[in-house]
C-alpha positions as CSV (number, residue, x, y, z in Angstrom):
1,M,88.4,80.0,110.9
2,D,87.3,76.8,109.2
3,E,87.9,75.6,105.7
4,L,84.6,76.8,104.3
5,N,85.3,80.4,105.5
6,R,88.8,80.2,104.0
7,K,87.4,79.1,100.6
8,M,84.7,81.7,100.7
9,L,87.3,84.5,101.4
10,A,89.6,83.2,98.7
11,L,86.7,83.4,96.2
12,L,85.9,86.9,97.3
13,Q,89.5,88.0,97.0
14,L,89.4,87.0,93.4
15,D,86.1,88.6,92.8
16,G,84.7,90.9,95.5
17,R,81.5,91.3,93.6
18,M,80.7,87.6,93.5
19,S,77.0,87.2,94.5
20,I,75.9,85.2,97.4
21,A,74.2,82.8,95.0
22,D,77.4,82.3,93.0
23,L,79.4,81.8,96.2
24,A,76.9,79.2,97.5
25,N,77.0,77.4,94.1
26,A,80.8,77.4,94.1
27,L,81.1,76.2,97.7
28,K,78.2,73.7,97.3
29,V,76.3,75.1,100.3
30,S,73.0,77.0,100.7
31,R,72.7,80.8,100.2
32,A,71.6,81.1,103.8
33,T,74.9,79.5,104.9
34,V,77.0,81.9,102.8
35,K,75.0,84.9,104.0
36,T,75.2,84.0,107.7
37,R,79.0,83.3,107.5
38,L,79.6,86.5,105.5
39,D,77.7,88.6,107.9
40,R,79.5,87.0,110.8
41,L,83.0,87.7,109.2
42,V,82.0,91.3,108.7
43,A,80.6,91.7,112.2
44,E,83.7,90.1,113.8
45,G,86.0,92.4,111.8
46,E,87.6,89.6,109.8
47,I,86.4,91.3,106.6
48,T,87.1,95.0,107.0
49,G,85.8,96.2,103.6
50,F,85.4,95.5,100.0
51,S,87.4,97.2,97.3
52,V,88.0,97.6,93.6
53,Q,91.3,96.6,92.1
54,L,92.5,98.9,89.3
55,K,95.1,98.5,86.7
56,S,98.2,100.2,88.0
57,A,98.0,102.8,85.2
58,L,94.6,103.8,86.5
59,S,95.6,103.8,90.2
60,P,95.8,107.1,92.0
61,H,99.1,105.7,93.4
62,A,101.4,106.0,90.4
63,V,104.3,105.6,92.8
64,R,104.2,102.7,95.3
65,A,106.8,101.8,97.7
66,V,107.7,100.1,101.0
67,M,109.7,101.8,103.6
68,M,111.4,99.9,106.4
69,L,111.9,101.7,109.6
70,E,114.2,101.2,112.6
71,I,112.9,102.9,115.7
72,E,115.1,104.4,118.4
73,G,113.9,103.1,121.8
74,K,110.7,101.2,122.3
75,P,108.2,101.5,119.4
76,S,105.1,103.4,120.5
77,N,101.5,103.6,119.4
78,S,101.9,107.3,118.9
79,L,104.3,106.7,116.0
80,I,101.8,104.4,114.4
81,V,99.0,106.9,114.8
82,R,101.2,109.6,113.2
83,L,102.1,107.3,110.3
84,R,98.5,106.3,109.7
85,A,97.4,109.9,109.7
86,M,99.4,110.5,106.6
87,P,97.2,110.0,103.6
88,E,100.1,108.6,101.6
89,V,100.6,105.8,104.1
90,L,98.5,102.9,102.9
91,A,99.5,100.5,105.7
92,V,101.9,100.1,108.7
93,H,103.2,96.6,109.6
94,S,105.2,95.7,112.7
95,T,107.8,93.0,112.0
96,N,110.0,90.6,113.9
97,G,113.1,91.1,111.7
98,R,115.8,93.7,111.5
99,W,113.3,96.5,110.9
100,D,110.7,97.5,113.5
101,F,108.0,98.6,110.9
102,I,107.3,98.3,107.2
103,V,105.3,101.2,105.8
104,E,103.4,100.9,102.5
105,I,103.3,104.2,100.7
106,G,101.3,105.3,97.7
107,T,101.6,108.7,96.0
108,E,100.5,110.3,92.8
109,S,104.0,111.6,91.9
110,L,107.7,111.3,92.6
111,E,107.6,114.8,94.1
112,S,104.9,113.8,96.6
113,F,106.7,110.5,97.3
114,D,109.9,112.5,98.1
115,H,108.0,114.8,100.4
116,T,106.4,111.8,102.2
117,I,109.6,109.9,102.9
118,K,111.3,113.0,104.1
119,A,108.4,113.6,106.5
120,I,108.5,110.1,107.8
121,R,112.3,110.2,108.3
122,L,111.8,113.4,110.4
123,L,109.3,111.7,112.8
124,D,110.6,111.4,116.4
125,S,112.1,108.0,117.1
126,V,112.8,107.1,113.5
127,S,116.5,106.3,113.5
128,L,117.1,104.6,110.2
129,S,115.1,103.8,107.1
130,E,115.4,102.0,103.8
131,T,112.9,102.5,101.0
132,S,112.2,100.5,97.9
133,I,109.9,101.6,95.1
134,K,107.6,98.9,93.7
135,L,108.1,98.6,90.0
136,T,106.0,95.7,88.7
137,T,103.6,93.6,90.7
138,H,103.2,89.9,89.8
139,K,100.0,88.5,91.4
140,S,99.2,84.8,91.8
141,H,95.7,83.6,91.3
142,D,95.8,80.5,93.6
C-alpha cells in the first residue's frame, strides 16, 4: 500500500461519507484516481465496509469489553467460528503475548454481558480468561 492510499484511508476513517471529489481535492489528485484506487481497495478486501460511528450513549452496545482467552492445546479455527457466531462478539484477535485470543464484546445490558462471558468460558478449550469492561474511550484524530 502506497502513501496516497494510506492518506485516502486516513481521511475516510475520519469521515466515511467524504465524497470522491472532496477526497481528490484533499489529496490533490484527480477524481478518477481516487475512484480507481477506492474501487481497487474494496475489490481487494482492504476496505471491508463503511460504517457510522455513534455516540456511546446511542450505541446498541451499552456494555463494551475485551476478554482475553488462554486456550488449552492448539488454538483451532472451530473455536474462532464459534466465537464469531455469537452476535455479542464484535471481533476476535489472535495475539502473540500471554493470551491466545482477545475477544471484543458488545452487549445491550450487564445481564446480557454476564451471559455472554459465561458462554465463552464454557467453550471447549478455553482454559483461562480475563475480562475488562471498557469505560471511556479516548480517540485521537491524527
